[in-house]
C-alpha positions in Angstrom: -96.1 -73.0 -8.6 -98.0 -70.2 -10.3 -101.6 -71.1 -10.7 -101.9 -73.1 -7.5 -103.4 -72.0 -4.2 -99.9 -72.3 -2.6 -98.8 -69.1 -4.2 -101.6 -67.4 -2.2 -100.3 -67.9 1.3 -102.4 -65.7 3.6 -102.6 -66.9 7.2 -100.6 -68.6 10.0 -102.7 -70.4 12.6 -101.4 -70.5 16.2 -103.0 -72.6 19.0 -102.8 -71.1 22.5 -103.8 -72.2 25.9 -104.4 -68.8 27.3 -105.6 -66.1 24.8 -105.3 -63.2 27.2 -101.7 -64.1 27.9 -100.8 -64.7 24.3 -102.3 -61.3 23.2 -100.4 -59.6 26.1 -97.1 -61.0 25.0 -97.6 -60.1 21.3 -98.7 -56.6 22.2 -95.4 -56.2 24.2 -93.6 -56.9 20.8 -95.6 -54.1 19.2 -98.3 -56.1 17.4 -101.8 -54.9 17.1 -104.7 -54.2 16.7 -106.2 -57.5 17.8 -109.6 -58.3 16.4 -112.1 -60.9 17.7 -113.4 -63.3 15.0 -116.8 -64.8 15.6 -118.1 -66.6 12.4 -121.7 -67.7 12.1 -121.1 -71.4 11.4 -123.6 -73.2 9.1 -121.7 -76.5 9.0 -118.8 -78.2 10.7 -117.2 -81.6 10.3 -114.4 -83.2 12.3 -112.5 -86.3 11.0 -115.2 -86.9 8.4 -118.3 -86.6 10.7 -120.7 -83.7 11.2 -120.4 -81.8 14.4 -123.8 -82.1 16.0 -124.9 -80.0 17.7 -122.8 -77.4 15.9 -121.8 -75.6 19.2 -120.5 -78.8 20.8 -117.0 -77.7 19.6 -116.1 -74.1 20.4 -113.0 -71.9 20.1 -112.0 -68.4 20.9 -110.4 -66.7 17.9 -108.4 -63.5 17.7 -106.7 -62.1 14.6 -103.7 -59.8 14.2 -101.7 -58.7 11.1 -98.0 -58.6 10.8 -97.5 -56.6 7.7 -99.8 -58.2 5.1 -99.8 -61.6 6.8 -102.6 -62.6 9.1 -101.9 -64.4 12.4 -104.9 -66.3 13.8 -104.8 -67.2 17.5 -107.1 -70.1 18.4 -107.9 -71.1 22.0 -110.0 -74.4 22.2 -112.7 -73.8 24.8 -115.2 -76.7 24.4 -115.3 -80.2 23.1 -112.8 -82.6 21.4 -111.1 -81.1 18.3 -107.9 -81.2 16.3 -107.0 -77.8 18.0 -107.5 -79.3 21.5 -105.4 -82.4 20.5 -102.6 -80.3 19.2 -102.6 -78.3 22.4 -102.6 -81.4 24.5 -99.7 -83.0 22.6 -97.5 -80.1 21.7 -98.5 -77.1 23.8 -98.9 -73.6 22.3 -97.5 -73.4 18.8 -98.1 -73.0 15.1 -100.6 -75.6 13.9 -101.6 -74.7 10.3 -100.8 -72.6 7.3 -103.7 -71.2 5.3 -103.9 -70.5 1.5 -106.6 -68.6 -0.3 -108.7 -70.3 -3.0 -111.7 -69.4 -5.1 -113.6 -72.7 -5.0 -113.5 -74.5 -1.7 -115.6 -77.4 -2.8 -113.2 -78.1 -5.7 -110.1 -77.8 -3.6 -111.6 -80.2 -0.9 -112.5 -82.8 -3.5 -109.1 -82.6 -5.2 -107.3 -83.0 -1.9 -109.5 -86.0 -0.9 -108.8 -87.6 -4.3 -105.1 -87.3 -3.7 -105.5 -89.4 -0.5 -104.8 -86.7 2.1 -106.7 -86.9 5.4 -109.2 -84.1 5.9 -109.3 -83.3 9.5 -111.8 -80.5 9.7 -114.1 -78.4 7.5 -116.6 -75.6 8.1 -118.8 -73.3 6.1 -120.2 -69.9 7.1 -121.6 -67.0 5.1 -119.0 -65.8 2.6 -116.4 -68.2 3.9 -115.4 -71.9 3.7 -112.3 -73.8 5.0 -110.9 -77.2 5.5 -107.8 -78.6 7.2 -105.8 -81.5 5.9 -102.7 -83.4 7.1 -99.8 -83.3 4.7 -98.0 -86.2 6.3 -95.0 -84.0 7.2 -94.5 -84.1 11.0 -98.0 -82.9 11.8 -97.9 -80.0 9.2 -101.5 -79.0 8.4 -102.6 -76.9 5.5 -105.9 -75.0 5.4 -107.4 -73.9 2.0 -109.7 -71.0 2.7 -112.3 -69.3 0.5 -113.2 -65.8 1.6 -114.1 -62.5 0.2 -111.3 -60.3 -1.3 -111.8 -57.6 1.3 -111.3 -60.2 4.1 -107.9 -61.2 2.8 -106.0 -58.2 4.1 -106.0 -56.1 7.3 -104.1 -53.4 9.2 -100.5 -54.5 10.1 -98.1 -51.8 11.2 -95.8 -54.2 13.0 -92.2 -53.3 12.2 -90.8 -56.7 11.3 -92.0 -58.5 8.1 -92.7 -62.2 8.2 -90.0 -63.9 6.2 -90.7 -67.7 6.7 -92.3 -70.4 8.8 -89.7 -72.8 10.1 -90.6 -76.5 10.1 -88.4 -79.2 11.9 -88.5 -82.5 10.0 -87.0 -85.9 10.3 -86.5 -86.5 6.6 -85.9 -83.5 4.4 -86.1 -85.4 1.1 -89.5 -86.9 2.0 -90.9 -83.6 3.1 -89.8 -81.9 -0.2 -91.3 -84.8 -2.2 -94.7 -84.4 -0.5 -94.8 -80.7 -1.2 -93.7 -81.2 -4.8 -96.6 -83.6 -5.2 -98.9 -80.7 -4.3 -97.3 -78.5 -6.9 -94.9 -76.6 -4.7 -91.4 -75.7 -5.9 -88.6 -75.1 -6.6 -86.9 -75.8 -3.3 -83.6 -74.0 -2.7 -80.9 -74.7 -0.1 -79.0 -71.7 1.4 -75.2 -71.6 1.3 -74.1 -69.9 4.4 -70.6 -69.6 5.9 -71.3 -69.0 9.6 -68.9 -66.8 11.5 -70.4 -67.1 15.0 -72.9 -69.3 16.9 -74.4 -68.8 20.4 -76.6 -71.5 21.8 -78.5 -71.0 25.1 -76.1 -68.1 25.9 -72.8 -69.9 25.3 -70.7 -69.5 22.2 -70.1 -72.8 20.4 -67.9 -73.9 17.5 -69.6 -73.0 14.2 -69.3 -76.6 12.9 -70.5 -78.3 16.1 -74.1 -78.3 14.9 -75.1 -79.5 11.4 -78.4 -79.2 9.6 -79.9 -79.7 6.2 -82.1 -76.8 5.1 -84.4 -76.2 2.1 -87.1 -73.6 1.5 -89.7 -72.8 -1.0 -91.4 -69.4 -1.7 -95.2 -69.4 -1.0 -96.4 -66.0 -2.2 -94.8 -63.4 0.1 -93.5 -65.9 2.7 -91.1 -68.9 2.6 -91.7 -72.4 4.0 -88.4 -73.5 5.5 -87.6 -77.2 6.3 -84.8 -77.9 8.8 -83.5 -81.4 9.4 -81.1 -81.7 12.4 -78.2 -83.9 11.4 -75.5 -83.6 14.1 -74.9 -82.0 17.5 -77.2 -80.8 20.3 -79.4 -77.9 19.2 -82.8 -76.3 19.8 -83.9 -77.9 16.5 -82.9 -81.4 17.7 -84.5 -81.0 21.1 -87.8 -79.8 19.4 -87.7 -82.9 17.2 -87.0 -85.2 20.1 -89.8 -83.7 22.3 -92.6 -83.1 19.8 -91.8 -85.3 16.8 -91.2 -82.3 14.6 -93.5 -79.7 13.1 -93.7 -75.9 12.8 -91.3 -74.6 15.4 -90.9 -70.9 14.7 -92.0 -67.8 12.8 -89.1 -66.0 11.1 -89.2 -62.2 10.7 -86.8 -60.1 8.6 -85.2 -56.9 9.9 -82.7 -54.3 8.6 -80.3 -54.5 11.5 -79.8 -57.8 13.4 -77.6 -56.3 16.1 -80.2 -53.6 17.0 -83.0 -56.2 16.8 -81.2 -58.6 19.1 -80.3 -55.8 21.5 -84.0 -54.8 21.7 -85.0 -58.4 22.4 -82.5 -58.5 25.3 -83.8 -55.2 26.6 -87.3 -56.6 26.7 -86.0 -59.5 28.9 -86.9 -62.2 26.4 -85.0 -65.5 26.5 -82.7 -65.8 23.5 -82.3 -69.5 22.5 -79.9 -69.2 19.6 -78.1 -66.6 17.5 -75.8 -66.7 14.6 -73.9 -64.5 12.2 -72.7 -65.1 8.7 -71.0 -61.9 7.6 -72.0 -58.7 5.8 -74.3 -57.7 8.7 -76.4 -60.8 8.2 -77.6 -63.1 11.0 -80.4 -64.5 13.0 -81.7 -64.6 16.6 -84.2 -67.1 18.0 -86.1 -66.1 21.1 -89.0 -67.3 23.2 -91.8 -64.8 23.2 -93.1 -65.7 26.6 -95.9 -68.2 26.3 -95.3 -71.9 26.5 -92.3 -72.3 24.2 -93.5 -70.3 21.2 -90.4 -69.1 19.3 -89.9 -66.2 16.9 -86.8 -65.7 14.8 -85.7 -62.3 13.7 -83.1 -62.3 10.9 -81.3 -60.0 8.5 -81.0 -62.1 5.3 -77.7 -62.1 3.5 -79.2 -60.3 0.5 -81.8 -57.5 1.0 
């Protein structure tokens, strides 16, 4: 995958209904500082048509860094847009993944020639972006051209982003689409679970089955999860939304301490598991409209 833009993963885009509430909840987890982003747009297109007047579609955007990864919070405030439609259909959640490139026009032409639907594009001084649909359960990618000094920011948050979790109907199809874009190799974890707790109740470790595969995209992994058997938060997300980006995964050094801290903050733990050697995971709702984070201690550090 070296030499493609997908090795330059730089941003995770989250759509929110209430920016103030979202910022408040993330601050409570220790994130910050939060920075307003107000680009001077020169051009916008939506679904292949120019946005005229250019201010007929508006958003409020705030950025925060978790380590070296930028989180972009977007609240639609005016007009019909792909952001607004995402919010209406799925509620708050992860909408897109952004990758840095050096020539936005070339990338946009290449993606159009491959037959992918370009949802949105914009140009502003020193910056250009476009969004396209991958065909994987609403997964949207955003190539972004920006100055080198705009690609990093302050991020003292204690947990490091490890992966973005995507719930899919068909794992093999999802992998094939990503491989057609130059991503790979995809690897499947081999975990022997010793404990599972779902919605506060311990369940047999073999009562829920999934297929999982991930690919490294720069410093972060893209993780596909296909529910196969049993009731689970993954299956319910797939049933209620049709799939898509369900959670952000963060790595930590001590899963027991991290889970205890989450409980102390009064956050709702959806699922936790252990697989020996101090490794494990904990999914929890961060407090605005079903947005889920996962903190995990990988098997190998």
